[in-house]
C-alpha positions in Angstrom: -51.3 31.1 -61.7 -49.9 30.6 -65.3 -48.4 27.2 -66.0 -44.7 26.9 -66.4 -45.0 26.5 -70.2 -46.6 30.0 -70.5 -43.9 31.7 -68.5 -41.8 33.7 -70.9 -40.4 36.4 -68.8 -36.6 36.9 -69.4 -36.4 39.3 -66.4 -34.2 39.6 -63.4 -36.6 37.9 -61.1 -39.1 35.7 -63.0 -41.0 34.9 -59.8 -41.6 38.6 -59.1 -42.8 39.0 -62.7 -45.3 36.2 -62.2 -46.6 37.8 -59.0 -47.0 41.1 -60.8 -48.7 39.5 -63.8 -51.1 37.5 -61.5 -52.1 40.6 -59.5 -52.8 42.6 -62.6 -54.6 39.8 -64.4 -56.9 39.3 -61.4 -57.7 43.0 -61.0 -60.8 44.5 -62.4 -59.6 48.1 -61.8 -56.0 49.3 -62.0 -54.7 52.7 -61.1 -51.2 53.6 -62.3 -48.8 56.3 -61.0 -46.0 57.2 -63.3 -42.8 59.2 -62.9 -39.9 60.4 -65.1 -38.6 56.8 -65.6 -41.4 56.1 -68.0 -40.2 58.8 -70.5 -36.5 58.1 -70.5 -36.9 55.7 -73.4 -38.4 58.6 -75.3 -35.2 60.6 -74.8 -36.4 62.7 -71.9 -34.0 62.4 -68.9 -35.3 61.7 -65.4 -34.3 63.8 -62.4 -32.9 61.8 -59.6 -31.5 58.7 -61.4 -27.8 58.1 -61.8 -27.8 60.1 -65.1 -30.7 62.3 -64.0 -31.0 66.0 -64.8 -30.6 67.1 -61.2 -27.9 64.5 -60.5 -25.6 65.7 -63.3 -26.6 69.4 -63.1 -27.5 70.5 -59.6 -28.1 74.1 -60.7 -31.1 72.8 -62.8 -32.9 71.8 -59.6 -32.5 75.4 -58.3 -34.1 76.8 -61.4 -37.2 74.8 -60.5 -37.8 76.9 -57.4 -40.7 79.3 -57.7 -39.2 82.1 -55.7 -36.0 82.1 -57.8 -38.0 82.0 -61.0 -40.3 84.9 -60.0 -37.6 87.0 -58.5 -34.7 86.7 -60.9 -35.0 87.6 -64.6 -31.7 85.8 -65.4 -33.2 82.5 -64.1 -36.3 83.1 -66.2 -34.2 83.8 -69.3 -32.2 80.6 -68.7 -35.4 78.5 -68.2 -36.9 79.9 -71.4 -33.7 79.2 -73.3 -33.7 75.6 -72.1 -37.4 75.2 -72.7 -36.9 76.0 -76.3 -34.6 73.1 -76.9 -36.2 70.6 -74.5 -36.2 67.1 -75.9 -40.0 66.9 -75.5 -40.4 68.6 -78.8 -38.8 65.7 -80.6 -39.9 62.9 -78.3 -42.3 60.2 -79.3 -44.3 57.9 -77.0 -42.5 54.6 -76.2 -43.5 51.0 -75.6 -44.5 51.7 -72.0 -46.8 54.6 -73.0 -48.5 52.3 -75.5 -48.8 49.5 -73.0 -50.8 51.8 -70.7 -53.0 52.7 -73.6 -53.6 49.0 -74.3 -54.5 48.5 -70.6 -57.1 51.3 -70.9 -58.5 49.8 -74.1 -59.0 46.5 -72.2 -61.2 48.3 -69.7 -58.7 47.6 -66.8 -57.1 51.1 -66.3 -59.1 53.1 -63.8 -56.9 56.1 -64.1 -53.3 57.1 -64.9 -51.8 59.5 -62.4 -48.6 61.1 -63.6 -45.9 63.3 -62.3 -44.7 63.8 -65.8 -45.3 67.1 -67.6 -44.5 65.9 -71.2 -48.0 64.9 -72.4 -46.7 61.6 -73.8 -49.3 59.5 -72.1 -52.0 61.2 -74.1 -50.0 61.0 -77.3 -49.4 57.4 -76.6 -53.2 56.7 -76.6 -54.5 57.1 -73.1 -57.5 59.4 -73.2 -57.0 62.8 -71.7 -59.9 62.3 -69.3 -58.1 59.2 -67.8 -54.8 61.1 -67.2 -54.4 63.0 -63.9 -51.4 65.4 -64.2 -50.5 66.2 -60.6 -47.5 68.4 -61.6 -49.2 70.1 -64.6 -48.0 70.2 -68.1 -45.2 72.0 -70.0 -47.3 72.1 -73.1 -49.1 75.2 -71.7 -47.8 78.5 -70.4 -49.6 80.3 -67.6 -49.5 83.9 -66.7 -48.8 84.2 -63.0 -50.8 87.4 -62.7 -54.0 86.9 -64.7 -54.0 83.1 -65.2 -54.2 83.3 -69.0 -53.1 80.0 -70.5 -51.4 79.8 -73.9 -50.0 76.9 -75.8 -46.2 76.7 -75.2 -45.2 76.8 -78.9 -47.0 80.1 -79.3 -44.9 81.7 -76.5 -41.7 80.0 -77.6 -42.0 81.7 -81.0 -41.5 85.0 -79.3 -38.1 84.1 -78.0 -36.5 85.4 -81.2 -37.4 88.9 -80.0 -37.9 88.5 -76.2 -35.7 86.6 -73.8 -38.3 86.8 -71.0 -41.8 86.9 -72.7 -44.4 88.4 -70.5 -48.2 88.0 -70.8 -49.7 89.8 -73.8 -52.9 90.3 -71.9 -51.7 91.9 -68.7 -47.9 92.1 -68.8 -47.5 89.5 -66.0 -44.7 87.0 -65.6 -45.3 83.7 -67.5 -44.1 80.2 -66.7 -44.9 76.7 -67.7 -48.2 75.5 -66.3 -46.4 73.1 -64.0 -45.8 72.9 -60.2 -42.4 74.3 -59.2 -40.8 73.8 -55.8 -42.6 76.1 -53.4 -45.9 76.0 -55.3 -48.9 74.3 -53.8 -50.4 71.3 -55.6 -53.9 71.8 -57.0 -56.2 70.4 -54.3 -58.8 69.4 -56.9 -56.2 67.4 -58.8 -54.9 65.7 -55.7 -58.4 64.9 -54.7 -59.1 63.2 -58.0 -55.8 61.3 -57.7 -56.7 60.2 -54.2 -60.1 58.8 -55.3 -58.4 56.9 -58.1 -56.0 55.4 -55.5 -58.9 54.4 -53.3 -61.0 52.9 -56.1 -58.7 50.2 -57.5 -57.8 46.6 -57.0 -54.1 47.2 -57.9 -52.1 50.4 -57.6 -49.0 50.2 -59.8 -46.2 52.7 -59.4 -43.9 52.9 -62.5 -40.7 54.8 -63.1 -41.0 56.9 -59.9 -38.6 57.1 -56.9 -41.6 57.4 -54.6 -39.8 60.0 -52.5 -41.8 63.1 -53.3 -44.8 63.6 -51.1 -47.8 63.9 -51.0 -47.9 62.0 -54.4 -45.8 59.1 -53.1 -48.4 58.8 -50.3 -51.0 57.7 -52.8 -49.4 54.2 -52.3 -50.5 54.4 -48.7 -53.9 55.5 -49.7 -54.3 52.6 -52.1 -53.0 50.0 -49.6 -55.3 51.3 -46.8 -58.2 50.7 -49.3 -56.9 47.1 -49.6 -55.4 47.5 -53.0 -52.3 45.5 -53.9 -49.2 47.5 -54.7 -46.9 46.8 -57.7 -43.7 48.7 -58.1 -41.7 48.9 -61.3 -38.6 51.1 -61.1 -34.9 50.9 -61.9 -33.9 51.8 -58.4 -35.2 50.6 -55.0 -38.0 52.7 -53.5 -39.2 53.2 -49.9 -42.3 51.2 -50.7 -40.6 48.0 -52.1 -41.0 46.2 -48.7 -44.8 46.8 -48.8 -45.4 45.8 -52.4 -47.0 42.6 -53.6 -44.4 42.6 -56.4 -41.3 44.7 -57.2 -39.7 44.7 -60.6 -36.4 46.5 -61.4 -36.3 45.5 -65.1 -36.3 48.0 -68.0 -39.8 49.6 -68.1 -40.1 49.6 -71.8 -39.7 45.8 -71.8 -41.5 44.7 -68.7 -44.6 46.8 -69.0 -45.6 45.5 -72.5 -44.9 41.9 -71.2 -47.2 42.4 -68.2 -49.9 43.9 -70.4 -49.7 41.0 -72.8 -50.3 38.7 -69.8 -53.3 40.6 -68.8 -54.9 40.5 -72.3 -57.4 37.7 -72.6 -57.7 37.1 -68.8 -60.8 37.8 -66.8 -60.6 39.6 -63.4 -61.4 37.5 -60.4 -64.3 38.5 -58.1 
């Protein structure tokens, strides 16, 4: 435990901060699960928060349904139109993204499982082979007929001439290479995420409501493997009562502070 003189956490619950810092400092292997709350400081709105995309615009959630997308050309046109002006194209990694990269550079980060589709973890410095994108990425477009994948900017360039650009190889419907409501998660990706949850000393859930399964269930997987759970999220989650530490402070402030505490410490056996 750090001495009182080294405690410099101006957070809502300093004792919770200390518990989280001690758990992370003692861990030789940390697996992180991130959600939309990690990217809000980069200007990308979350979904279910008080100012979330689906909270303020319920119709936006309906456009994330795979059947609606595949069956309604007007839905596809609206999705393409919104994709073109999505804030991800101007977004930059924030302090939380960089803190995860620092954790990886220390050799403590086992894997970073993310529900985010914005690619900011990789741009923030976490190696691509350490990031597990359970919901895919909006940086690629996939043909739903032949499976051809194309960088998103290449397809967006066609919107000046086509409101619903189809695959140039086979004419099939295209969509972002992401998981929509009604689509099955990739079992290989979920298997990789499950192993990462099983093979860590601390499982840290950051910026996620932990209400979407099966991804939220990775907390259970980790705890069953005797990992400690740390939750960092603006709003309460269903897993708060099971966590070794829960922080409701701003992610862009508390994550760098936690990582600074980990730096220079040695994991305990």
